[in-house]
C-alpha positions as CSV (number, residue, x, y, z in Angstrom):
1,M,65.7,21.1,52.8
2,T,62.3,22.6,53.4
3,T,59.4,21.6,51.2
4,G,55.9,22.5,50.6
5,M,55.4,26.3,51.2
6,S,51.6,25.8,51.8
7,G,49.3,27.7,49.5
8,S,52.3,29.3,47.6
9,S,53.0,29.7,43.9
10,A,56.2,30.5,42.1
11,L,57.3,31.6,38.6
12,V,60.7,30.2,37.5
13,L,62.8,32.0,34.9
14,F,63.5,28.8,32.9
15,S,65.9,28.9,29.9
16,G,66.5,25.2,29.4
17,G,70.1,25.4,30.8
18,Q,71.7,23.7,33.8
19,D,71.2,26.5,36.3
20,S,67.5,27.2,35.5
21,T,66.7,23.5,35.4
22,T,68.3,23.1,38.9
23,C,66.2,26.1,40.1
24,L,63.0,24.6,38.6
25,A,63.7,21.3,40.5
26,W,64.4,23.4,43.6
27,A,61.1,25.3,43.3
28,L,59.1,22.1,42.7
29,R,60.3,20.9,46.1
30,R,59.1,24.1,47.8
31,F,56.0,25.5,46.2
32,D,52.5,24.1,45.8
33,H,52.2,25.5,42.2
34,V,55.1,26.3,39.9
35,E,54.9,28.0,36.5
36,T,57.8,28.6,34.1
37,V,58.7,31.4,31.7
38,G,61.3,31.5,29.0
39,F,62.4,34.3,26.7
40,D,63.1,34.3,23.0
41,Y,65.4,37.2,22.4
42,G,67.0,36.0,19.2
43,Q,69.8,34.2,21.0
44,R,72.4,32.4,18.9
45,H,72.1,29.4,21.3
46,A,68.4,28.9,20.5
47,A,68.9,25.2,21.2
48,E,68.2,26.0,24.8
49,L,64.7,27.0,23.9
50,A,64.3,23.7,22.1
51,A,65.5,21.8,25.2
52,R,62.8,23.3,27.4
53,P,59.8,21.0,26.4
54,R,61.7,17.8,27.1
55,I,62.9,19.0,30.5
56,L,59.4,20.1,31.4
57,E,58.1,16.7,30.4
58,A,60.7,14.9,32.5
59,L,59.9,17.1,35.6
60,A,56.1,17.0,35.1
61,G,54.1,16.5,38.2
62,P,50.9,17.7,40.0
63,N,52.5,21.0,41.0
64,L,54.0,22.0,37.6
65,G,51.7,24.4,35.9
66,A,51.7,26.5,32.7
67,D,54.7,27.3,30.7
68,H,55.1,30.7,29.0
69,V,57.5,31.9,26.3
70,L,57.7,35.6,25.9
71,P,59.4,37.4,22.9
72,L,62.0,40.0,23.7
73,E,63.5,40.6,20.3
74,I,64.4,44.2,21.4
75,L,67.7,42.7,22.8
76,K,68.7,41.5,19.3
77,A,67.6,44.8,17.8
78,I,69.9,46.6,20.2
79,G,72.7,44.2,19.2
80,G,76.3,44.4,20.1
81,S,76.5,41.1,21.9
82,A,78.0,37.8,20.7
83,L,74.8,36.1,21.9
84,T,72.6,38.0,19.6
85,G,74.9,38.5,16.6
86,D,77.9,37.1,14.9
87,A,80.6,38.7,17.0
88,K,83.4,36.6,18.2
89,I,83.2,35.2,21.7
90,E,86.1,36.8,23.6
91,M,86.9,39.3,26.4
92,G,85.8,42.8,25.5
93,A,87.7,46.0,26.1
94,N,85.4,46.8,29.0
95,G,86.6,43.7,30.9
96,L,83.4,41.8,30.2
97,P,82.9,38.9,27.8
98,T,81.4,39.8,24.5
99,T,78.5,37.4,25.4
100,F,77.2,40.1,27.8
101,V,73.8,41.2,26.7
102,P,73.2,44.7,28.4
103,G,70.1,44.7,30.4
104,R,69.1,41.1,29.7
105,N,68.3,40.0,33.3
106,L,66.7,43.4,34.0
107,L,64.3,42.9,31.1
108,F,63.8,39.2,32.1
109,L,62.8,40.2,35.6
110,T,60.5,43.0,34.4
111,A,58.7,40.7,32.0
112,A,58.5,37.9,34.6
113,A,57.2,40.3,37.3
114,A,54.5,41.6,34.9
115,L,53.5,38.1,34.0
116,G,53.5,37.1,37.7
117,Y,51.4,40.1,38.5
118,R,48.8,39.0,35.9
119,R,49.0,35.4,37.1
120,G,48.7,36.2,40.8
121,I,52.3,35.0,41.5
122,R,54.6,37.0,43.7
123,D,57.5,34.6,44.1
124,L,60.0,34.6,41.3
125,V,62.9,32.1,41.0
126,G,66.0,32.8,38.9
127,G,69.4,31.0,38.4
128,M,71.5,34.2,38.7
129,C,74.9,33.7,40.4
130,E,77.8,35.9,41.2
131,T,80.1,33.2,42.6
132,D,81.2,31.2,39.6
133,Y,80.1,33.3,36.7
134,S,81.3,35.5,33.7
135,G,81.2,38.8,35.5
136,Y,77.9,40.0,34.2
137,P,76.8,43.0,36.4
138,D,73.1,42.1,36.1
139,C,73.8,38.8,37.8
140,R,75.0,40.4,41.0
141,D,73.0,40.2,44.2
142,E,73.1,43.9,44.7
143,T,71.7,44.5,41.2
144,L,68.9,42.0,41.7
145,K,67.9,43.4,45.1
146,A,67.6,46.9,43.7
147,M,65.6,45.6,40.7
148,T,63.2,43.7,42.9
149,R,62.7,46.9,45.0
150,A,62.0,48.9,41.8
151,L,59.4,46.2,40.7
152,D,57.7,46.4,44.1
153,L,57.4,50.1,43.7
154,G,56.4,50.1,40.0
155,L,53.7,47.4,40.4
156,D,52.6,48.5,43.9
157,T,53.0,45.0,45.3
158,R,55.7,42.9,46.9
159,F,57.8,40.3,45.1
160,T,60.2,37.9,46.5
161,L,63.1,36.9,44.2
162,H,64.7,33.6,45.1
163,T,68.2,33.0,43.8
164,P,69.2,29.6,45.2
165,L,72.5,29.5,43.2
166,M,73.7,33.1,44.1
167,W,76.5,32.0,46.4
168,L,77.2,28.5,44.9
169,D,80.0,27.7,42.6
170,K,79.3,25.3,39.7
171,A,80.4,22.2,41.6
172,A,78.1,23.1,44.4
173,T,75.3,23.6,41.8
174,W,75.8,20.0,40.6
175,K,75.7,18.9,44.3
176,L,72.5,20.8,44.9
177,A,70.9,19.0,41.9
178,E,72.0,15.7,43.3
179,D,70.6,16.5,46.7
180,I,67.2,17.5,45.2
181,G,66.8,14.8,42.6
182,G,69.6,12.2,42.9
183,E,70.9,10.4,39.8
184,D,67.8,11.0,37.8
185,L,68.1,14.8,38.0
186,I,71.9,14.7,37.4
187,N,71.3,12.7,34.2
188,L,68.5,15.0,33.0
189,I,70.8,18.0,33.4
190,L,73.7,16.2,31.8
191,W,72.0,15.0,28.7
192,S,68.9,17.3,28.2
193,T,70.0,20.8,29.2
194,V,71.8,23.3,26.9
195,T,74.4,25.7,28.4
196,C,76.6,26.1,25.4
197,Y,76.7,29.6,23.9
198,N,77.2,28.0,20.4
199,G,74.3,25.6,20.9
200,G,76.8,22.7,20.5
201,I,75.6,19.1,20.8
202,A,78.9,17.2,21.0
203,T,78.9,14.7,23.9
204,H,81.2,15.1,26.8
205,A,81.3,13.6,30.3
206,W,79.8,16.8,31.6
207,G,77.0,17.0,29.0
208,R,76.6,18.4,25.6
209,G,78.3,21.5,24.1
210,C,81.1,22.8,22.0
211,G,83.5,22.5,24.9
212,I,85.2,25.8,24.0
213,C,82.9,28.7,24.9
214,P,83.0,30.2,28.4
215,A,79.7,28.6,29.4
216,C,81.0,25.1,28.5
217,Q,84.3,25.7,30.3
218,L,82.4,26.8,33.5
219,R,80.1,23.8,33.3
220,A,83.0,21.3,32.6
221,R,85.2,22.7,35.4
222,G,82.3,22.6,37.9
223,W,81.5,19.0,36.9
224,R,85.0,17.8,37.3
225,T,85.3,19.5,40.7
226,Y,82.0,17.9,41.7
227,I,82.8,14.4,40.7
228,G,86.2,14.7,42.3
229,R,84.4,15.2,45.6
230,T,82.0,12.4,45.0
231,P,83.5,8.9,45.0
232,L,82.0,6.4,42.5
233,D,81.7,2.7,42.7
234,P,83.4,0.9,39.8
235,P,81.0,0.0,37.0
236,W,80.9,-3.7,37.9
237,K,79.6,-2.9,41.4
238,Q,77.1,-0.2,40.2
239,F,75.6,-2.6,37.6
240,P,76.6,-6.1,38.7
241,T,74.3,-7.8,36.1
242,Y,76.2,-6.2,33.2
243,E,79.2,-8.0,31.9
244,A,82.1,-6.0,30.5
245,G,81.0,-6.2,26.9
246,S,77.3,-5.8,27.6
247,L,75.1,-3.7,25.4
248,G,73.9,-2.1,28.6
249,W,77.1,0.1,28.7
250,R,76.0,1.7,25.4
251,M,72.6,2.8,26.3
252,G,70.5,4.2,29.2
253,G,71.8,4.2,32.7
254,G,74.8,2.1,32.0
255,E,76.1,4.4,29.3
256,D,75.5,7.5,31.5
257,Y,77.3,5.9,34.4
258,W,80.2,4.7,32.3
259,F,80.7,8.3,31.1
260,R,80.6,9.6,34.7
261,F,83.0,6.9,35.9
262,W,85.5,7.4,33.1
263,D,85.6,11.1,33.6
264,W,85.8,10.8,37.4
265,F,88.6,8.2,37.4
266,L,90.8,10.0,34.9
267,R,90.1,13.6,35.7
268,G,88.8,13.6,39.2
269,L,91.5,11.6,40.9
270,T,95.2,12.3,41.4
271,D,97.8,9.7,40.3
272,E,98.0,8.5,43.9
273,G,94.2,8.5,44.2
274,R,93.9,6.2,41.2
275,V,96.5,3.8,42.6
276,A,94.6,3.7,45.9
277,Y,91.3,3.2,44.2
278,M,92.5,0.3,42.0
279,H,94.0,-1.4,45.1
280,A,90.6,-1.0,46.9
281,N,88.6,-2.1,43.9
282,P,90.4,-4.8,42.0
283,E,89.0,-5.8,38.6
284,P,87.0,-9.1,38.7
285,S,87.5,-11.7,36.0
286,G,86.0,-10.5,32.8
287,W,87.1,-6.9,33.5
288,K,90.9,-7.5,33.6
289,G,92.8,-4.8,31.8
290,R,90.0,-2.2,31.9
291,Y,92.0,0.1,34.3
292,A,95.0,-0.2,32.0
293,T,93.0,0.8,29.0
294,M,91.7,3.9,30.7
295,L,95.1,4.8,32.0
296,D,96.6,4.6,28.5
297,L,94.3,7.5,27.5
298,L,96.3,9.8,29.9
299,N,99.3,9.5,27.6
300,T,97.5,10.3,24.4
301,D,97.5,13.7,22.7
302,S,93.7,13.5,22.4
303,F,93.1,13.4,26.2
304,T,92.0,16.9,27.3
């Protein structure tokens, strides 16, 4: 990956979710100066706005600059979306989810470009994607290229819109985060970002959320595909100083790793894969029966 675009600045459209956090980390690797902008449009999942400060604090460094939050309540005033009102989250008659907010990304880009114009920043970074998404037309590459051209003409300048996730599925987005920031960035995304349309905070192996809305389902499916492609060491090898009943498995890195391993072992491997894995990684004394305990969960009604 290239790093350090000398003398360059970027403005990242940063919501506090998985995709925009990955894009922020991507930008911090490539630009000398990075600013962020979020939008308060009366979204029902306002928990994402509350997540932004803790993510920015975790990613703070010499090239992370000012953060901006702009009000765009006009989207809530227009209404008609499950994200700005009380409508049920479901597929609409037009073939789009009711979570579609008409013109949202177009307004986001217009506001970001205007801010960038005032701040002397011409590189914009957004987490839009048309590979593994909900079908929103304002996420499509064709739409964004046309919008960027309109902004160039309307502001008499030249912007570059970077969309590093455009052709990545969710599993590849997780892998990109790993490539950029390793385990630390993966854990930050897992436990600090908010993707859930309902602003849910229930804990799952793939992070926090309601587990039901389309955003949670996309995130969970991508996570399970990602971990299925990424073999993990058994816990006793990853943290050799922790005994099976150690408090370390209930806090910090040990807890995070245990969640990842549990989900990967049960959901990421086939039956044959689990047998092969257990044969290659036998339980040491003190850990006997742990595989069997996990496998028993496969036969329970609560396992989903």
